[in-house]
KEVEX-414817 format. One line per 2 residues: number of its first residue (from 0); their letters; for each residue x, y, z of C-alpha. Coordinates in Angstrom, 2 decimals. Each point is the difference from the previous one (the first is absolute). Layout:
residues N
NUM = A = X:Y:Z  ... $
//
This chain:
residues 155
0 = MG = -55.74:101.98:49.93  3.22:1.14:-1.64 $
2 = RL = 1.15:-0.83:-3.48  1.92:-3.16:-0.76 $
4 = TH = 3.73:0.65:0.19  0.89:-2.54:-2.69 $
6 = MD = -2.01:1.87:-2.66  1.06:3.19:-1.74 $
8 = ET = -2.34:2.86:-0.96  -1.06:-1.84:-3.17 $
10 = GR = -0.73:-3.29:1.76  3.16:-1.80:-1.11 $
12 = AR = 1.78:-2.30:2.44  3.27:1.33:1.37 $
14 = MV = 2.56:-0.68:2.65  -0.19:2.63:2.73 $
16 = DV = 3.02:2.32:0.19  1.27:-0.29:3.57 $
18 = SD = 3.30:1.82:-0.51  -1.11:3.05:2.03 $
20 = KA = -1.31:-2.04:2.93  1.99:-0.23:3.21 $
22 = VT = 1.75:-3.23:0.90  -1.70:-1.35:3.12 $
24 = TR = -0.20:-3.32:1.80  -3.06:-1.86:-1.22 $
26 = EA = -1.53:-3.28:1.08  -3.06:-1.95:-1.05 $
28 = VA = -1.70:-3.10:1.37  -2.37:-2.21:-1.98 $
30 = EG = -1.89:-3.12:0.98  -1.74:-2.86:-1.74 $
32 = FL = -1.56:-3.35:0.81  -0.10:-3.41:-1.67 $
34 = RM = -3.12:-1.90:1.06  0.29:-3.80:-0.01 $
36 = TP = -1.34:-3.12:1.64  1.37:-1.14:3.37 $
38 = ET = 1.68:-2.94:-1.74  1.90:2.24:-2.41 $
40 = LA = 0.96:2.36:2.82  1.38:-2.94:1.98 $
42 = LA = 2.04:-1.07:-3.04  1.33:3.54:-0.46 $
44 = LS = 1.03:0.22:3.64  1.57:-3.45:0.11 $
46 = GE = 2.79:0.87:-2.42  -0.45:-3.47:-1.49 $
48 = GK = -1.49:1.00:-3.34  1.65:-1.23:-3.17 $
50 = KG = 1.32:3.52:-0.67  1.48:0.53:3.47 $
52 = DV = -0.64:2.83:2.47  -2.70:1.94:-1.81 $
54 = RA = 0.00:2.86:2.50  3.74:0.66:-0.35 $
56 = VA = -0.16:-0.11:-3.79  -2.98:2.39:-0.07 $
58 = EI = 1.79:2.45:2.29  3.06:0.02:-2.26 $
60 = AG = -2.18:0.36:-3.11  -1.70:3.02:1.58 $
62 = VM = 3.31:1.71:0.72  1.17:-0.66:-3.56 $
64 = AA = -3.28:1.40:-1.36  0.33:3.21:2.02 $
66 = KR = 3.38:0.60:-1.65  -1.47:-0.57:-3.49 $
68 = TS = -3.20:2.04:0.31  1.05:2.62:-2.55 $
70 = DL = 0.56:-2.81:-2.54  -3.59:-1.18:0.49 $
72 = IP = -2.02:3.21:0.39  0.66:2.42:-2.87 $
74 = MC = -0.13:3.37:1.80  1.84:-1.02:3.19 $
76 = HP = 3.39:1.53:0.64  2.94:-2.30:0.67 $
78 = LP = 0.80:0.54:3.68  3.00:-0.70:2.23 $
80 = IS = -1.77:-2.25:2.48  1.72:-0.03:3.37 $
82 = KA = -2.29:-2.59:1.60  -2.41:-2.62:-1.30 $
84 = EV = -1.45:-2.46:2.44  -2.77:-2.52:-0.66 $
86 = RV = -1.58:-2.17:2.68  -2.31:-2.95:-0.61 $
88 = EP = -1.84:-1.07:3.14  -2.78:-2.48:0.73 $
90 = AE = -3.39:1.55:0.66  -3.50:-1.35:0.36 $
92 = GG = -1.01:-1.36:-3.41  3.36:0.34:-1.72 $
94 = LS = 3.25:1.93:-0.20  0.41:3.71:0.68 $
96 = VT = 2.65:1.93:-1.95  1.50:3.31:1.15 $
98 = AR = 2.53:1.96:-2.07  1.97:2.98:1.34 $
100 = VK = 2.15:2.07:-2.38  2.17:3.02:0.81 $
102 = TA = 2.09:2.50:-1.97  1.51:3.45:0.18 $
104 = GR = -1.18:1.57:-3.21  -2.19:2.44:-1.90 $
106 = TG = -3.04:-2.26:-0.34  -1.76:-2.55:2.15 $
108 = VE = 0.24:-3.78:0.16  -3.70:-0.86:0.12 $
110 = ME = 0.13:-1.84:-3.31  3.09:-1.92:1.10 $
112 = AL = -1.75:-1.19:3.17  -3.16:-0.95:-1.92 $
114 = TA = 2.05:-1.81:-2.65  1.99:-1.89:2.64 $
116 = CS = -3.20:-1.08:1.73  -1.71:-1.02:-3.25 $
118 = IA = 2.94:-2.04:-1.27  0.41:-1.72:3.37 $
120 = CL = -3.69:-0.99:-0.14  0.38:-1.23:-3.58 $
122 = TL = 3.10:-1.98:0.95  -1.88:-1.68:2.84 $
124 = YD = -2.81:-0.86:-2.41  2.48:-1.43:-2.50 $
126 = ML = 1.73:-2.15:2.59  -3.25:-1.30:1.52 $
128 = KA = -2.22:-0.35:-3.07  0.72:-3.74:-0.30 $
130 = AE = -1.76:-0.42:3.36  -2.84:2.48:-0.63 $
132 = KG = -0.91:1.91:-3.13  -2.92:1.83:1.66 $
134 = MV = 2.12:2.23:2.23  -0.93:3.69:-0.13 $
136 = IE = 2.30:3.02:0.21  -1.87:2.65:1.98 $
138 = TV = 0.33:3.54:1.24  3.33:1.10:-1.40 $
140 = RL = 0.11:3.58:1.22  2.16:2.82:1.25 $
142 = VS = -0.03:0.16:3.80  2.18:3.06:0.55 $
144 = KT = 2.53:2.36:-1.53  2.29:2.58:1.50 $
146 = GG = 2.06:2.86:-1.38  -0.26:2.25:-3.00 $
148 = KS = -1.98:3.12:-0.80  -3.39:-1.62:0.71 $
150 = GD = 1.16:-1.11:3.45  -0.98:-3.09:1.91 $
152 = WA = -3.03:-2.15:-0.68  -1.42:-3.14:1.63 $
154 = L = -3.17:-2.03:-0.15 $
//
């Protein structure tokens, strides 16, 4: 296992210097899941909740979060995101969230995709918590990434 890139030789946290890296097209996909009862899922899908279309709001929140990742995670670089797409779809036992983020830059967008997915899940929870407080956010994870020095990776 290699050393952590966000630590210097003395163990202090640092932002990685990416100025010498090549600009390449990079994309990352993350997924998450919000587990809920069938009744809460039906409410979410009906669009009749008190807060409106929860899926649409969560998708927008995820896109906004991707664009603000460097404000939330201290060592992330601010990136010129060229694409941020979040999809909330019904799945057995709840709602599935997929976030896809793309840029042409010197560093990857894995954190942006994970942040988008996480915030979309949290937004769904917030909008549905009046119906069910016991919902569970599960399996927020990176599914794939392309581009950059380390190349492509997928589950």
